C-alpha positions in Angstrom: 18.1 3.6 87.0 17.2 6.6 84.9 16.1 6.0 81.4 18.5 7.4 78.8 17.2 10.4 76.8 16.1 9.7 73.3 18.6 11.3 70.9 19.2 11.4 67.1 22.6 12.0 65.6 23.1 13.6 62.2 26.4 13.8 60.3 27.8 13.9 56.8 30.4 11.6 55.2 30.7 13.9 52.2 29.2 17.1 50.7 30.2 19.7 53.3 32.9 22.2 52.4 33.0 20.7 48.9 30.9 20.2 45.8 30.1 16.5 45.3 30.5 13.3 47.2 27.1 13.8 49.0 26.4 11.4 51.8 24.4 12.2 54.9 23.6 9.9 57.8 20.7 10.0 60.4 21.1 7.7 63.4 18.2 7.0 65.8 19.0 4.5 68.5 20.1 1.3 66.9 18.9 2.4 63.4 21.0 4.1 60.7 19.6 5.6 57.5 21.9 7.0 54.8 20.8 9.7 52.3 22.6 9.8 49.0 25.9 8.2 48.0 27.8 10.3 45.5 31.2 10.8 43.9 33.4 13.8 43.5 35.8 14.6 40.7 39.4 14.8 41.8 41.2 18.0 42.7 44.2 19.0 40.6 46.8 17.6 43.0 45.2 14.1 42.9 47.3 13.0 40.0 45.9 10.1 38.0 42.9 9.7 40.2 39.6 9.1 38.4 37.0 9.8 41.1 36.8 10.3 44.9 34.2 8.6 47.1 33.3 9.0 50.8 35.1 6.9 53.5 32.4 4.7 54.9 34.4 3.1 57.7 31.8 4.0 60.3 29.0 2.5 58.3 30.9 -0.7 57.6 31.7 -1.1 61.3 27.9 -0.7 62.1 26.6 -2.5 58.9 24.0 -4.6 60.8 22.4 -1.3 61.9 22.1 0.3 58.5 18.5 0.0 57.3 18.9 1.4 53.8 20.1 4.1 51.5 17.6 6.8 50.3 18.5 8.6 47.1 17.1 12.0 46.3 17.9 12.1 42.6 20.0 10.5 39.8 23.0 12.9 39.5 26.5 11.4 39.8 27.3 13.4 43.0 24.4 11.6 44.6 24.5 8.0 43.1 28.0 7.6 41.7 29.6 5.9 44.7 26.8 3.2 45.1 28.6 0.5 43.0 31.6 0.9 45.4 29.7 1.3 48.6 27.2 -1.6 48.0 30.1 -4.0 47.7 30.9 -3.3 51.4 27.4 -2.5 52.6 24.7 -4.6 50.9 21.6 -2.8 52.0 18.4 -1.9 50.2 18.5 1.3 48.0 15.3 3.4 47.7 14.8 5.7 44.8 12.3 7.1 42.2 11.8 5.5 38.8 14.4 7.5 36.8 16.9 7.4 39.7 16.8 3.6 39.9 16.9 3.4 36.0 20.2 5.4 36.0 21.5 3.3 39.0 20.6 0.0 37.3 22.8 1.0 34.4 25.8 1.5 36.8 25.1 -1.7 38.7 24.9 -3.7 35.4 28.3 -2.4 34.4 29.7 -3.5 37.8 28.0 -6.9 37.6 26.0 -6.1 40.7 22.5 -5.8 39.4 21.1 -9.1 40.7 22.8 -8.8 44.1 21.3 -5.4 45.0 17.9 -4.8 46.5 16.3 -1.8 44.8 13.0 -0.4 46.0 10.9 2.0 43.9 9.4 5.0 45.7 7.4 8.0 44.7 6.1 11.1 46.4 3.2 9.1 47.9 5.4 6.3 49.4 5.9 5.7 53.1 8.9 3.5 54.1 9.6 2.0 57.5 13.3 1.8 58.4 13.6 0.5 61.9 12.2 3.2 64.2 12.5 5.8 61.4 9.8 6.4 58.8 10.6 8.1 55.5 8.1 10.0 53.3 9.0 12.0 50.1 7.9 15.2 48.4 8.5 16.4 44.8 11.1 19.1 44.1 12.3 20.8 40.9 15.9 20.2 39.8 17.8 19.8 36.6 16.9 16.1 36.4 13.3 14.7 36.5 12.1 12.6 39.5 13.9 14.6 42.2 12.5 14.3 45.7 13.1 15.7 49.2 13.0 13.4 52.2 11.1 13.7 55.4 12.2 11.4 58.2 10.1 10.8 61.3 12.4 10.0 64.2 11.9 9.4 67.9 12.6 13.1 68.7 10.8 14.8 65.8 10.8 15.3 62.0 14.1 15.8 60.1 13.8 17.1 56.5 16.5 16.7 53.8 15.6 18.9 50.8 17.9 17.1 48.2 19.0 19.5 45.4 16.2 21.8 44.6 14.9 25.1 43.1 11.3 26.4 42.7 10.5 26.4 39.0 7.0 27.9 38.3 7.0 26.6 34.7 8.8 23.3 34.7 9.5 21.7 31.3 8.0 18.3 32.2 4.9 19.7 34.0 6.1 18.2 37.3 5.5 21.0 39.9 7.2 21.1 43.3 5.0 19.8 46.1 4.3 23.2 47.8 1.2 22.0 49.6 3.0 18.9 51.0 6.0 21.0 52.1 3.7 23.5 53.9 1.9 20.6 55.6 5.2 19.2 56.8 6.2 22.6 58.1 2.8 23.0 59.8 3.2 19.7 61.6 6.6 20.9 62.9 10.1 20.3 61.6 12.8 19.7 64.2 15.7 20.0 61.9 16.2 21.0 58.2 19.1 20.0 56.0 19.1 22.2 52.9 21.0 22.6 49.6 23.5 25.5 49.7 25.0 25.5 46.2 23.6 28.8 45.1 23.4 30.5 48.6 25.5 33.4 47.3 23.2 34.2 44.4 20.5 36.8 45.0 17.0 36.4 43.7 15.2 33.3 42.4 16.9 30.9 40.0 15.4 31.1 36.5 13.0 28.6 34.9 14.3 25.8 32.6 11.6 27.0 30.2 13.5 30.3 29.6 16.5 28.2 28.4 14.3 26.4 25.9 13.4 29.8 24.4 17.1 30.9 24.3 18.1 27.6 22.6 15.3 27.8 20.1 16.4 31.4 19.3 20.0 30.3 18.6 18.7 27.4 16.4 16.5 29.8 14.4 19.5 32.0 13.6 22.1 29.3 12.9 22.8 28.7 9.2 25.2 25.7 9.5 25.6 22.8 11.9 24.8 23.2 15.5 26.7 21.4 18.3 25.2 21.5 21.8 27.2 20.4 24.8 25.4 19.9 28.2 25.3 17.6 31.2 24.2 14.2 30.0 21.9 13.9 33.1 20.0 17.1 32.4 17.1 15.5 30.6 15.0 18.7 30.6 17.8 20.3 28.5 18.1 17.3 26.2 14.4 17.4 25.7 14.5 21.1 24.8 17.3 20.5 22.3 15.2 17.8 20.6 12.2 20.1 20.6 14.1 23.0 19.1 15.6 20.6 16.4 12.1 19.4 15.5 10.8 23.0 15.3 13.7 24.0 13.0 13.6 20.9 10.8 16.9 19.4 12.0 18.0 15.9 12.8 19.8 15.1 16.1 23.0 12.9 16.4 23.9 12.0 20.0 27.6 11.4 20.8 29.5 10.7 24.1 29.0 7.5 26.0 27.2 9.0 29.0 24.9 11.1 26.8 23.9 8.0 24.7 23.2 6.0 27.9 21.1 8.6 29.5 19.1 9.3 26.4 18.4 5.6 26.0 17.2 5.3 29.6 15.1 8.5 29.2 13.4 7.1 26.1 12.9 3.6 27.6 11.3 5.0 30.8 9.2 7.6 29.1 11.0 10.7 30.4 12.1 11.9 26.9 9.7 12.5 24.0 11.6 11.8 20.8 9.7 12.1 17.5 10.2 9.2 15.0 13.0 9.6 12.6 14.7 12.6 14.4 17.7 10.7 15.8 20.4 9.8 13.3 23.7 7.8 13.6 27.1 9.6 13.5 27.8 8.1 10.0 24.8 9.9 8.6 25.8 13.4 9.7 28.1 14.2 6.8 25.6 13.0 4.3 23.0 15.7 5.3 23.2 19.4 4.5 24.9 21.3 7.4 21.7 23.3 8.1 19.8 20.1 8.9 22.0 18.7 11.6 22.4 19.1 15.4 25.1 17.2 17.3 24.2 16.7 21.0 27.4 15.9 23.0 29.1 15.7 26.4 31.9 18.1 27.3 30.2 21.1 28.8 32.9 21.1 31.5 35.9 21.1 29.1 36.8 17.5 30.2 39.8 16.5 28.1 38.4 13.2 26.8 34.9 14.4 26.2 33.4 14.6 22.7 33.4 18.4 22.5 37.0 18.7 23.8 38.2 16.2 21.2 36.4 18.0 18.4 37.9 21.3 19.6 41.4 19.8 19.5 40.8 18.1 16.2 41.2 14.6 17.6 37.7 13.3 17.3 37.4 10.3 15.0 34.2 11.3 13.2 33.7 15.0 13.6 35.7 18.2 13.2 34.6 21.8 13.8 34.0 23.7 10.6 34.1 27.5 10.2 30.5 28.7 10.7 29.4 25.9 13.0 27.4 27.1 16.0 28.5 25.6 19.4 26.2 26.0 22.4 27.7 25.2 25.8 24.5 24.9 27.8 26.1 24.6 31.3 28.1 26.8 33.7 31.5 25.5 34.8 31.6 23.6 38.1 33.9 25.4 40.5 37.5 24.4 39.6 36.6 23.6 35.9 36.6 27.2 34.7 40.0 27.1 33.0 39.2 23.8 31.1 36.0 25.3 29.8 37.8 28.6 28.8 40.5 26.6 27.0 37.8 24.6 25.0 35.9 27.8 24.1 39.2 29.4 23.0 40.0 26.5 20.7 36.5 26.5 19.2 36.7 30.2 18.4 40.1 29.6 16.7 38.5 27.0 14.5 36.0 29.6 13.3 33.0 28.4 15.3 30.3 30.8 16.7 30.3 29.9 20.4 27.3 30.6 22.6 27.9 30.1 26.3 26.2 31.1 29.4 26.3 34.8 30.1 23.7 34.6 32.9 21.6 37.3 31.1 17.9 37.2 30.2 18.5 34.9 27.2 20.9 32.6 28.8 21.4 29.1 27.4 21.8 27.7 30.9 20.0 28.1 34.3 21.1 26.4 37.4 19.2 23.5 38.9 19.9 24.8 42.4 17.8 27.5 44.3 19.2 31.0 44.8 18.7 33.0 47.9 14.9 33.6 47.5 14.3 29.9 46.8 16.3 29.0 49.9 14.3 31.5 52.0 11.0 30.1 50.6 12.0 26.6 51.6 13.0 27.8 55.1 9.7 29.6 55.5 7.7 26.6 54.3 9.5 24.2 56.7 9.9 26.6 59.7 12.6 24.4 61.3 13.7 24.7 64.9 17.3 23.6 64.0 19.1 24.2 60.7 22.1 22.5 59.1 23.2 23.9 55.7 24.5 21.1 53.5 25.8 20.5 49.9 28.3 23.3 49.3 31.7 24.8 50.0 32.2 26.5 53.4 31.4 30.0 52.3 28.1 28.8 50.8 27.1 27.1 54.0 28.0 30.2 55.9 25.8 32.5 53.7 23.0 29.9 53.9 23.2 30.0 57.7 22.8 33.8 57.6 19.7 33.4 55.3 18.2 31.0 57.8 18.8 33.5 60.6 17.1 36.2 58.5 14.0 34.0 58.3 13.8 33.6 62.0 15.9 30.6 62.9 17.8 31.4 66.2 21.5 31.8 65.6 22.3 29.2 68.4 20.1 26.7 66.5 22.2 26.8 63.3 25.0 24.3 62.9 27.7 24.8 60.3 29.4 21.4 60.1 32.5 19.9 58.5 32.5 16.3 57.2 32.4 14.0 60.2 31.0 16.6 62.7 27.9 15.1 64.3 24.9 17.1 65.7 23.0 15.3 68.5 19.4 16.4 69.0 17.2 15.4 72.0 13.8 16.7 73.0 15.6 19.2 75.2 18.1 20.7 72.8 20.9 20.2 70.2 24.7 20.2 70.4 27.8 19.1 68.6 28.5 15.4 69.3 31.7 13.3 68.8 33.6 13.6 65.5 33.3 10.5 63.4 36.0 9.0 61.2 35.9 10.4 57.6 38.1 11.0 54.6 38.4 10.5 50.9 38.7 7.1 49.2 40.5 7.6 45.9 39.7 5.4 42.9 42.3 4.9 40.2 41.3 2.4 37.5 40.1 -0.7 39.3 41.9 0.1 42.5 39.7 1.4 45.3 41.6 3.1 48.1 45.0 1.6 47.2 46.4 5.0 46.2 47.0 7.0 49.4 49.0 10.1 50.3 52.4 8.4 49.9 51.6 7.3 46.3 50.2 10.8 45.5 53.3 12.4 47.0 55.5 10.2 44.8 53.5 11.1 41.7 53.8 14.7 42.6 57.6 14.4 43.0 57.8 12.5 39.6 55.8 15.2 38.0 58.0 18.0 39.4 61.6 16.8 39.0 61.5 13.4 37.3 63.3 10.2 38.2 66.8 8.8 37.9 67.3 5.0 38.0 70.8 3.8 38.9 71.6 0.2 38.1 74.7 -1.5 39.5 75.9 -5.1 39.6 78.2 -6.1 42.5 80.3 -9.2 43.0 79.2 -11.1 46.1 82.7 -12.6 46.9 85.0 -9.8 46.0 82.8 -6.9 46.9 83.6 -5.0 43.7 81.5 -3.4 40.9 81.1 -5.9 38.0 79.0 -3.7 35.8 77.6 -0.2 35.8 76.6 2.2 37.3 74.2 2.8 34.4 72.0 5.9 34.9 68.6 6.1 33.3 66.9 9.6 33.3 63.2 10.2 32.8 61.8 13.7 33.1 64.9 15.0 34.8 67.4 16.0 32.1 67.7 15.1 28.4 70.5 12.6 28.3 72.1 13.6 25.1 72.5 17.2 26.2 73.7 16.4 29.7 76.4 13.7 29.1 79.0 15.5 31.3 76.5 15.8 34.3 75.6 12.1 34.1 79.3 11.0 33.7 80.1 12.9 36.9 77.0 11.4 38.6 78.3 7.9 37.5 81.7 8.6 39.2 80.0 9.7 42.4 78.0 6.5 42.5 81.1 4.4 41.9 83.1 6.3 44.6 80.3 6.0 47.1 79.9 2.3 46.6 83.6 1.6 46.8 83.9 3.7 50.0 81.0 1.7 51.5 82.5 -1.6 50.6 85.9 -0.6 52.0 84.2 0.2 55.3 82.5 -3.3 55.1 79.1 -1.8 54.6 77.3 -4.4 52.3 73.7 -4.3 53.3 71.5 -3.3 50.4 69.5 -0.7 52.4 72.6 1.1 53.6 74.2 1.0 50.1 71.0 2.4 48.5 70.7 5.2 51.2 74.3 6.3 50.7 73.9 6.4 46.9 70.7 8.3 47.2 72.1 10.9 49.6 75.4 11.5 47.8 73.9 11.6 44.3 71.0 13.8 45.5 73.4 16.3 47.1 75.5 16.5 43.9 72.5 16.9 41.5 70.9 19.6 43.7 74.2 21.6 43.7 74.4 21.4 39.9 70.8 21.7 38.8 68.8 22.9 41.9 66.4 20.0 41.2 65.5 17.0 43.4 64.6 14.1 41.1 63.5 10.8 42.7 66.5 8.6 42.8 66.0 4.8 42.5 69.1 2.7 43.1 68.8 -0.9 41.8 71.7 -3.0 43.2 72.1 -6.6 42.1 74.6 -9.1 43.5 76.1 -11.9 41.4 
């Protein structure tokens, strides 16, 4: 009997054709290793949904084969789904010091800290996961302690870059591991999975140090209070705000739950250098002169409930925007959030604030944490992979990244642009698309995980478009006559006081329909409800050209 060829299968459960929800899987024989486990924020049509996580059906079905989850860095789109996934899949999680610090905070909130095995790694670590061996290399990103992952498999080396750029002057002095990356490339990389977020941007991504200078410049010129909004997890940016405040003799007040959490973890683990006496409580802000205060807050994406958006709309409990305040939005909008950010900026200008937001120029108050085209080419040239799978980005970004790979010498037939669930199977002889694996979105609404599906979303959409009519009727069981009602309650369809005639006619139609049914000896609830729904729906559409959801409630006495 011929021995079956060794093969490795690579696929994504999230992070392809979208921004967020990153989760990549490498399967070698009986062993499965997962890289990252993130959330995505809901799209506009996902009404009422808080976050979206990957569908891990395949992993749960094969849970005894999953050897561990390796985390590249501590951003939400890479660790946010862990509290949900670990409930179904209790496997060890490997991460760097800051990544595990941020994760522990999440697990504590979910009461899962003691039940989860967390293993600390650094760029020198070597981890055995069944027949796979993982090593790590330092990268630059907009959060400290980011790493790329190198997996030795039975057919060769697979490299996952994590999110990265090449920053020649990193704020925290943590340089990317060029030498180690070149060594990995020299030994031979079978397949590279690389971050595509900024594949459409020419040039190199700027250094975080430039942002520090731009922020310091704004601080120097501001005459009143300064409010800075940025991503809570961007510790380099938080550090630069604290440094600029110290230089310009200002105190810093931190607001927004996620910002307070991250700053506390950063201080505790030694990633933030905060001079004594520089941090103040919210109550102290109004006691100090305006030119001595900086407020550091969440809300760089215009999120409705964030501290900055509440200040802009005048609904924040403690702070309001005063004419002459300087507001720095030190982030660019995530695709899809542009209009929320624009709305917040608009409101801030109306209140008389001087708003500084990223123009992308030389003195920009934001640079990306993701590599642009030249960074991506540099990674490809260091790794020199045989096969290439662009990851982490919308389809057009993956496509452009694939072209960059070809320009650096990867053969076009060795580039695989995948969708979520597409698998690539690699043997010593070659690589091809394998079977499609079950995937999808699991929607989280409050404490419910996956209990809101397409039907519930469709109902929410209908309710949001044309409203609802509830028809309440009481029937006599013996006589088959209407005892009370029909009473019609309208929500989001028409304003009752101005549509009395319409609702009276609707009442008559319901009565006539029920009487006709009972004369024909139709007395099953389902049939009665269907008849009411159809007749009333037809009438209302004729009169209003709207289709509200109609809920008949029939009681028998």
